[in-house]
N, C-alpha and C positions, 0 to 999 in steps of 0.2 A: 572136260571142254574149258574149264574158267569163265571168264567174261568173253561170250564170243556172241556172233547173229545166228548161232544155231540154237532151237530150242533143244533139239535131241539129236542124238549122234545120227550123221549119214549113214548109210548100209554096207558102204564100200568106200573106200580110201579116192575111188575113180569119182563117185557123186561128191565126193567134198573138195576134189580139186576143179570138177568141173565148176561147182558153185563159188569156189574162191577166184578163179579165173573171170565166171560172169559178172561178177561182184567188179571186179577191176574194169570189164569192158561198159558195163552198165555207167559207173562214173565218168568214164570217156566221153561217151556218147552225150550225156547229158552236157558236158561243155561244148561237143561239137554241134548238136541242137542249137545252140545260140552264139558260138563265136566262132563255128568250124571255118574250114575254107577247102574249096575243091580243089586249090592247087597242091595242099597238103596230102599227103597219101594217107589213106585210111581215112579221109574226112571228107563232109560235104558242106556246100556254103549253109550255114547258121541262121537263123532268122535276125539277127543284128547283123551280119555281113551281108545278106539281101536287101534289109532296110537300108543300108548304108549306101548302096549304089542306086537306090530307087526314087529317082526325084517326085515321085508322087506321095511318098512317106514325107510325114508331117517334122520335120527336124526342129529339137531343139538343143541350142547349144547349151552346156553345161559347165560343171567345175568340179572340185574336188567334193565330196560329200562329207560333210561332220556332223554332228550334234545341233551346231548352231545354227546351220542354215540349212538342213534335210526339209523343213517344214516349208521352205522357202522355195526349195528347189523342186520337191514332189508338184507343189501350188502350180507352178510354171507348166507343168507337165498335163495335168487335169484341166489347166484353163485351154490347152490346145486342142481338147478330145472333142471331137465334132459334134455339135449339139445332137444330131440324131442318134447318137451312141450312147449319150450319158444317161447315166440309169437302168442299161440294158443290164440282164442278169447275168450275163456271162462275159460283163466287163471287168476286165483286169487289170490292174498296175505292176507289171513285172519288174521285179526290183533285184538287184545282185543284192549279195550279204550283208555287205558293209554298210549298203543303204538300209536295209531292215534292222541293222545294229543300231545304226544312228537314230532311227524312228523310233524306236522302243525306248532310247536313251531320252530322246529328247520329251517322250511322252512320260518319262518320269520324274519332268520337273527339273528342280537346281539349275535351270537356265533361263533364257531371254526371250523364251517362243510364247510368255502369257499362258504358261499352264500351270503358274502356282509353284512355290517352294516343294510341295510333296506331290506333283505331278497328276496323274490319273488315277480315281478315287482315293487320293491323299495315301497312296501306297508307295510312293516313291519310286526307287529304282526297280521294286520286288514286285510291281503291278502286273509283270507279264508273267504266265506261265505255258508259252509255248502255244497259244490260241491264236486265233483268226486275227489279221489287221485289217483294217479299212484306212482311207484317206479322201476325206469329203463323201462318203458315200460308194466311193469304188473298192473292190476288194484289192487287196495288198498282196500278191503270189512270188512268195522267194524263190528266185530262179537261181538254182544251185551252180548253174554253168555259165551264167552270166558272168562279165568282166567287172571290176569292182567301177562304182560309181556311173552303171549304165544302167538307165530306165526304159522300161516299153509299155504303152498304154494300147491295149488291142483286146476285141472281143476272143474269146476262147475259139468262137466257132470259127473264126478268119486265121486261126493257125491249124498246118496241117503236119502230119507227120505220116510216112510211109514205110513201110518194110516188107521183104521179101519173105513173109512168113508162107509156109506149107509152097515152098516151092522150090527148083534147085538150086536157088542161090542160098540157101540155108542147109550149115552142116556144121554139126559137132561131133569131134570124135578124140578119142583117147589114146594115144599109139605108146604102148611099152616098148621101147626100143631095144629091150634085152634078146630077143627073139632076131632082131634083125642087124644089129651089130656088137652086140655082147654087153652091151652097156648097161648102168643103173637108171637110165636116164625114161623119162615119159614126157611126150609131148601132146601140148592140147593144141586141137585145129579147131577154131569157129570162123566160119565164114557166113556171111549175110550181105545185103542192101538193102541201105536204107537214105533216105532223104527229108526236107524239110520245105515247107513253101506257104506262102500266105495267099488269099484270094484277092483284098482289095488293097493296095499302098495306101492310097488314099484315108483309111480308116484306122491307120496306124500312126500313133506319136513316138520318135524315137530320140530319146535321151542322151546326147554324146558327151563325154567330160572334155576340156579343151585339152 
């Protein structure tokens, strides 16, 4: 097996193939959840897409994030979180990967953020070991499907994902084409319906790069 995501061999090639395709779909779904557009085939409006079009959402104009400005820019988002939400247990600051990387590097020191030459716990750039991150008491969640330089502050309980589990919209099939057209091809069919939505736009802060 070599280095793979499977801890043990699948019982059949069909199981392996379905797992591989499902992993690719899951990755695409992660991107659609945040940045999907209903006008694109196979997608639905993601959280960022919905929030961008919603006048109730608290907007924060942003810029390109670097380790030199990330703490300031994250601060502008937290500053706009409604007072009634600050301190809530399920309040998260959802950030793109590049924002998270910049934040980790900034906390490693060697910058102008007032953290000292050796950063957090005097460990320099080795301070972080894939643990949890917080900013001003707010949990930082790395949204893998979010575009670079975007951030969103929201309660987890205000964000909803719906799927068509246990319905006629859900289907997974593996077709061996040998008996149909004599070829050596195998086709994978996966059908499902899904979508996202939030409850209150006024309780969301969206950071959008210029």
